[in-house]
C-alpha positions in Angstrom: 21.4 144.7 101.9 23.5 144.5 98.7 22.6 146.2 95.5 21.2 143.0 93.9 19.0 142.3 96.9 17.7 145.9 96.8 16.7 145.4 93.2 15.0 142.2 93.9 13.1 143.8 96.8 12.0 146.6 94.5 10.8 144.2 91.8 8.8 142.0 94.2 7.2 143.7 97.1 5.7 140.7 98.9 5.5 141.2 102.6 4.6 137.7 103.7 6.0 134.3 102.8 3.8 131.6 101.5 3.2 128.7 103.8 4.1 125.2 102.7 1.3 123.1 104.0 1.5 119.7 105.5 -0.5 118.3 102.6 2.1 119.7 100.2 4.9 118.1 102.2 3.1 114.8 102.3 2.5 115.0 98.5 6.1 115.7 97.7 7.3 112.8 99.8 4.6 110.5 98.3 5.8 111.4 94.8 9.4 110.7 95.6 8.7 107.3 97.3 6.3 106.1 94.6 7.5 107.6 91.3 11.3 108.2 91.4 12.0 105.0 89.5 9.1 105.6 87.1 10.4 109.0 86.1 13.9 107.5 85.5 12.4 104.9 83.2 10.2 107.4 81.4 13.2 109.8 80.9 15.1 106.9 79.3 12.2 106.4 76.9 11.9 110.1 76.0 15.6 110.4 75.4 15.6 107.5 73.0 13.8 109.6 70.4 16.4 111.9 68.7 14.0 114.8 68.4 16.3 117.1 66.5 14.7 119.4 64.0 16.3 119.0 60.6 16.3 121.1 57.5 14.2 119.6 54.7 11.9 117.6 56.9 8.9 119.0 58.7 8.6 118.4 62.4 5.1 117.0 61.8 6.4 114.4 59.3 9.6 113.5 61.1 9.4 109.9 62.4 11.3 110.7 65.5 8.8 113.4 66.5 5.8 111.2 65.5 7.2 108.4 67.8 7.9 110.9 70.6 4.3 112.2 70.5 3.0 108.6 70.4 5.0 107.9 73.6 3.6 111.0 75.3 0.0 110.0 74.3 0.6 106.5 75.7 2.0 107.9 79.0 -0.9 110.3 79.3 -3.4 107.5 78.9 -1.5 105.3 81.3 -1.4 108.0 84.0 -5.0 109.1 83.5 -4.6 112.5 81.8 -6.2 114.1 78.8 -4.1 114.5 75.7 -4.2 116.9 72.8 -2.0 116.7 69.8 -2.1 120.1 68.2 0.7 119.7 65.7 3.8 121.5 67.0 2.3 121.6 70.5 1.2 118.8 72.8 -1.0 119.4 75.8 -1.3 116.9 78.7 -3.9 118.0 81.2 -5.5 117.1 84.5 -8.9 118.6 85.5 -11.6 120.6 83.7 -11.5 123.8 85.7 -12.0 127.0 83.7 -8.8 128.6 85.0 -5.5 126.7 84.6 -1.8 126.5 85.5 0.3 125.9 82.4 3.6 124.2 82.9 5.7 125.1 79.8 8.4 122.8 78.4 9.8 121.5 75.1 10.5 118.1 73.6 12.9 119.0 70.8 16.7 118.9 71.5 19.8 120.3 70.0 22.0 118.2 67.7 24.6 115.9 69.3 28.0 114.9 67.9 28.0 111.2 68.6 31.8 111.1 68.4 32.1 113.2 71.5 30.0 110.9 73.7 31.2 107.7 75.3 27.9 106.0 74.4 25.1 107.1 72.1 23.8 110.5 73.1 20.3 109.1 72.7 20.7 106.3 75.2 20.9 107.0 78.9 24.5 106.4 80.1 24.2 105.8 83.9 27.5 103.9 84.4 30.3 106.1 83.0 29.9 108.6 85.8 27.9 107.1 88.7 25.1 109.3 89.8 24.8 111.1 86.5 22.3 110.3 83.7 24.2 111.4 80.5 22.3 111.9 77.3 21.0 114.6 75.0 17.9 116.1 76.5 18.3 115.0 80.1 18.6 118.5 81.4 17.1 120.3 78.5 14.2 119.4 78.6 13.1 115.8 78.8 14.1 115.3 82.4 11.7 118.1 83.3 8.9 116.5 81.2 9.2 113.2 83.0 9.2 114.9 86.4 6.2 116.9 85.6 4.2 113.9 84.5 4.8 112.1 87.8 4.2 115.2 89.9 0.8 115.3 88.2 0.3 111.6 88.8 1.0 112.0 92.5 -1.6 114.7 92.8 -4.1 112.5 91.0 -3.4 109.5 93.2 -4.0 111.4 96.4 -7.3 112.8 95.1 -6.4 116.5 95.8 -9.2 118.8 94.7 -7.7 121.7 92.8 -9.1 125.1 91.9 -7.1 125.3 88.7 -6.5 122.8 85.9 -2.9 121.6 85.5 -1.8 121.6 81.8 1.6 120.5 80.7 2.5 122.2 77.4 5.2 120.5 75.3 6.4 122.5 72.3 8.4 120.7 69.6 10.5 123.4 67.9 11.8 125.6 70.8 15.4 125.1 69.8 14.9 126.1 66.2 11.6 127.9 65.3 9.3 129.8 67.7 7.0 130.7 64.8 4.5 127.9 65.2 4.2 128.5 68.9 3.8 132.2 68.4 0.9 131.5 66.1 -0.6 128.9 68.5 -0.5 131.5 71.3 -2.8 133.8 69.4 -5.7 131.4 70.2 -4.4 129.8 73.4 -6.2 131.2 76.4 -3.6 132.8 78.7 -3.4 130.7 82.0 -3.9 132.1 85.5 -0.3 131.1 86.2 2.5 129.9 83.8 5.8 128.3 84.8 8.5 127.2 82.4 10.6 124.4 83.6 13.4 125.0 81.0 15.8 127.1 82.9 17.2 127.5 86.5 16.3 127.7 90.1 15.5 129.5 92.4 13.0 131.5 90.3 13.9 133.2 87.0 12.1 136.5 86.6 14.3 138.0 83.9 15.7 136.7 80.6 18.0 138.3 78.2 17.1 138.6 74.5 18.5 136.1 72.1 20.3 138.1 69.4 22.4 137.3 66.3 25.1 139.2 64.4 26.1 137.2 61.3 28.3 138.8 58.7 29.3 136.9 55.6 32.6 137.2 53.7 33.2 136.3 50.1 36.8 137.4 49.3 39.6 135.9 47.2 43.3 136.6 47.4 46.4 135.9 45.3 47.4 133.0 47.6 51.1 133.7 47.1 51.8 134.8 50.6 50.8 133.5 54.0 47.1 132.6 53.9 44.6 130.2 55.6 41.9 128.0 54.2 39.3 125.4 55.4 38.4 127.5 58.4 35.6 125.8 60.4 34.2 125.8 63.9 31.1 125.3 66.0 28.1 123.1 65.7 25.1 125.4 66.2 24.4 129.0 67.1 23.4 128.4 70.8 26.5 126.4 71.7 29.9 127.7 72.7 32.1 125.9 70.1 34.3 123.1 71.3 36.1 122.6 68.0 37.7 124.9 65.4 40.3 124.2 62.7 42.1 125.8 59.8 44.9 125.1 57.3 47.8 127.5 57.1 49.6 127.8 53.8 53.1 129.0 52.8 54.3 129.3 56.4 58.0 129.3 57.1 59.4 127.2 59.9 59.9 130.3 61.9 56.2 131.3 61.7 55.1 127.8 62.6 57.5 127.8 65.6 56.1 131.2 66.7 52.6 129.9 66.5 53.4 126.8 68.5 55.1 128.9 71.1 52.1 131.1 71.4 49.8 128.1 71.6 51.6 126.9 74.7 50.9 130.2 76.4 47.1 129.9 75.6 46.7 126.9 78.0 43.0 127.2 78.3 42.6 125.2 75.1 44.6 122.5 73.4 46.2 123.1 70.0 47.2 120.4 67.6 49.6 121.1 64.6 50.0 118.6 61.8 51.8 118.7 58.4 49.7 118.0 55.4 50.2 118.2 51.6 48.3 121.5 51.6 50.0 123.1 54.6 49.9 123.1 58.4 46.6 121.9 59.8 45.8 123.5 63.1 43.0 122.1 65.4 41.7 123.7 68.6 39.9 121.9 71.3 37.8 124.0 73.8 34.9 123.2 76.0 31.3 123.4 74.8 28.6 125.1 76.8 25.2 126.8 76.4 25.9 130.1 74.7 23.7 131.9 77.3 26.6 131.2 79.7 29.7 131.8 77.6 31.8 131.9 80.8 31.0 128.2 81.4 32.8 127.2 78.2 36.0 127.8 76.4 35.4 129.1 72.9 37.5 127.2 70.3 36.8 129.7 67.5 37.9 132.7 69.6 41.1 130.9 70.6 41.9 129.8 67.1 41.6 133.5 66.0 43.7 134.6 69.0 46.5 132.4 67.8 46.8 134.5 64.6 46.6 137.9 66.3 49.4 140.0 64.9 50.0 137.6 62.0 49.6 139.2 58.6 47.4 136.9 56.6 46.2 137.4 53.0 42.7 138.8 53.0 40.7 135.9 51.6 37.3 134.9 53.3 39.0 132.7 55.9 41.6 135.3 56.8 38.9 138.0 57.0 36.9 136.0 59.5 39.9 135.5 61.7 40.7 139.2 61.4 37.1 140.2 62.2 37.1 138.0 65.4 40.4 139.4 66.6 39.4 143.1 66.0 35.8 143.0 67.1 35.6 140.3 69.8 38.9 138.7 70.8 38.7 136.6 74.0 36.3 139.0 75.6 32.7 137.8 76.1 30.9 141.1 76.7 31.3 143.0 73.4 33.8 145.5 74.7 35.7 145.6 71.4 32.6 145.7 69.2 32.2 149.5 68.9 30.0 150.8 71.7 27.6 147.9 72.0 28.8 146.7 75.5 26.5 147.6 78.4 25.0 146.0 81.5 21.9 146.0 83.6 22.1 146.2 87.4 19.9 143.0 87.9 20.3 141.2 84.6 24.0 141.7 84.2 26.1 142.4 81.1 25.3 141.6 77.5 27.3 138.6 76.2 28.8 138.2 72.8 30.3 135.0 71.4 31.3 133.7 68.0 29.6 130.3 67.8 29.5 128.9 64.2 31.4 129.3 61.0 29.5 128.1 57.9 31.0 127.6 54.4 29.2 127.8 51.1 31.9 127.5 48.5 34.2 130.4 49.0 31.6 132.3 51.2 31.9 132.1 54.9 29.2 133.1 57.4 30.2 133.9 61.0 27.4 133.6 63.5 27.8 135.7 66.7 25.3 134.9 69.4 24.6 137.8 71.7 22.4 137.9 74.8 20.9 141.3 75.5 19.7 142.5 78.9 17.4 145.4 79.6 19.0 148.9 79.7 19.5 149.9 76.1 16.9 150.6 73.5 16.8 148.3 70.5 17.2 151.1 68.0 20.3 152.4 69.8 21.8 148.9 69.9 21.1 148.3 66.3 22.6 151.6 65.3 25.8 150.8 67.4 26.1 147.4 65.7 25.7 149.0 62.3 28.3 151.6 63.1 30.8 149.1 64.4 30.4 146.9 61.3 30.7 149.9 59.0 33.9 151.0 60.8 35.4 147.5 60.4 34.6 147.4 56.7 36.1 150.8 56.1 39.2 150.2 58.1 39.9 146.8 56.4 38.7 148.0 52.9 36.2 145.2 52.5 32.5 144.8 52.1 30.3 142.1 53.6 28.7 139.6 51.2 25.6 139.4 53.4 24.7 140.6 56.9 22.0 139.2 59.2 21.1 141.0 62.4 18.5 139.8 64.9 18.0 141.7 68.1 15.9 139.8 70.7 13.7 141.3 73.3 14.7 140.8 77.0 12.1 140.1 79.7 11.9 141.4 83.2 8.8 140.7 85.2 7.7 142.8 88.2 4.2 141.5 88.6 4.2 137.7 88.6 1.8 136.8 91.4 3.1 133.3 91.9 6.9 134.1 92.0 7.1 134.3 95.8 5.2 131.0 96.2 7.8 129.3 94.0 10.7 130.9 95.8 9.3 129.7 99.2 9.0 126.2 97.8 12.6 126.3 96.7 13.8 127.6 100.1 11.7 124.9 101.9 13.0 121.9 100.0 16.7 123.0 99.6 17.2 124.7 103.0 18.7 127.7 101.1 17.1 130.6 103.1 19.1 133.2 101.2 17.7 132.1 97.8 16.4 135.0 95.7 15.0 135.8 92.3 17.5 135.5 89.4 18.1 136.5 85.8 19.4 134.2 83.1 21.1 134.7 79.8 19.0 132.2 78.1 15.6 132.8 76.5 12.6 130.4 77.2 9.1 130.3 75.9 8.1 132.3 79.1 8.4 135.4 76.9 5.2 134.3 75.1 3.1 134.3 78.3 1.7 137.2 80.3 3.1 136.2 83.6 5.5 133.2 83.2 8.5 132.7 85.4 10.9 129.8 85.3 11.5 127.2 88.0 14.4 124.9 87.4 15.4 122.3 86.5 19.1 123.3 87.0 20.5 124.4 90.3 22.2 127.8 91.0 26.0 127.6 91.1 26.1 124.5 89.0 27.3 124.5 85.4 24.4 124.1 83.0 25.0 121.2 80.6 22.2 121.6 78.1 23.5 122.3 74.6 26.9 120.9 75.6 28.4 117.6 74.4 28.3 116.3 77.9 24.7 116.9 78.9 23.5 115.2 82.0 21.2 115.4 85.0 21.9 113.8 88.3 19.7 111.2 90.0 19.7 113.4 93.1 18.5 116.4 91.1 15.6 114.5 89.7 14.6 113.5 93.2 14.7 117.1 94.3 12.8 118.2 91.2 10.1 115.7 91.7 9.5 116.9 95.2 9.5 120.6 94.2 7.4 120.2 91.1 4.8 118.2 93.0 4.7 121.0 95.6 4.5 123.6 92.9 1.5 122.1 91.1 -0.4 121.6 94.3 0.3 125.0 95.7 -0.5 126.8 92.4 -3.4 124.5 91.7 -5.1 126.0 94.7 -3.8 129.5 94.6 
């Protein structure tokens, strides 16, 4: 048995495998045969609402969210479920039992740059790549909502008597603000079992803590020598940036030639050089990905900085950001250059560190670095190491930060979820993967707000997660599999 398997065995000491009953199998097949097309239609309707939270407008007053909730209310009535609109949280339930199983998901989505999509990101594209349903929210998280609704409907159709109420919880600000849900959870009765459907299979029992290191620079230079301006990159903090750009000033033909030569060596991304009245504009094209999996993307900001490694730039705000990235991060994704902050956990893996957004306010630049922190190092120790690394950089480069924001998230590792083995057995049964085991993810879901929540899909192990990317999709075949497994999950946990 390998080390990871030993750890899993230590975390979960179940001696018997849950039996998948004939009734469960029949239900899963019934759901697929009767509601596959319905879930596709409902997913298209859900996606059509661009439920992106925006600054300056409350979620509760945003017409897109109002329309989205109206659709959910209509679907609940159509399918025969009770519906509660509690502001930021919607509950769709089946049954009046005292104990309940809460299926946790979210209805808000990340922004989408329409210029990067063949069709509108808020209209299902099922023709560009046959078999794929391309749109914002298909994998994160509206596909899961549609699947859950029809898994519940299949149970209702067949008249199964459940010991526990099934309650679908849809939160509307998961991508931007957990505050309203944290407040809601103070009065929400903890369920007997909780399952988030906002992550990966087989069964997620550990999540890293979402963390942020965001220094701001407000520096000016003489601008007589070689300097850069108009530095930009990234779309939002939880996305590996696909684009970055800068303008280089006062560069000799020799310097430009050297940069172009180096760009050819950095073949993981594409560089584009163009002459402008202001100087040489340089654009970098990488590959976007969810920042919980930086290895799945190619970081345009990091590669733009890499181009200038060893180039002496004047120390304005733009140059300081490039210098900071090169000294403290580079192309590494595990924080190995950021003082002593790098570490890893035997089960959860290494901490990841990625520059994701550069924001400009006048001359002031803010660099957001998204870190995902596993168990294995105390928060106070990590905070001290971050502070020391930043202080050392400032002293070495003779600068001071204009502002500094640090958030250290709390990782989660469950060793007592009573329903985890049941979910694992369901996954093994419907995929045929007998070697499937419990897993850890870099992302953070609302599971952290429940006493015993684990995550169950909707993305498959070994497949690139497309949520938060500019090419988000879910396959038709995956939705079929999810419908079978979610139906089985609800029936099994409903009577557990």
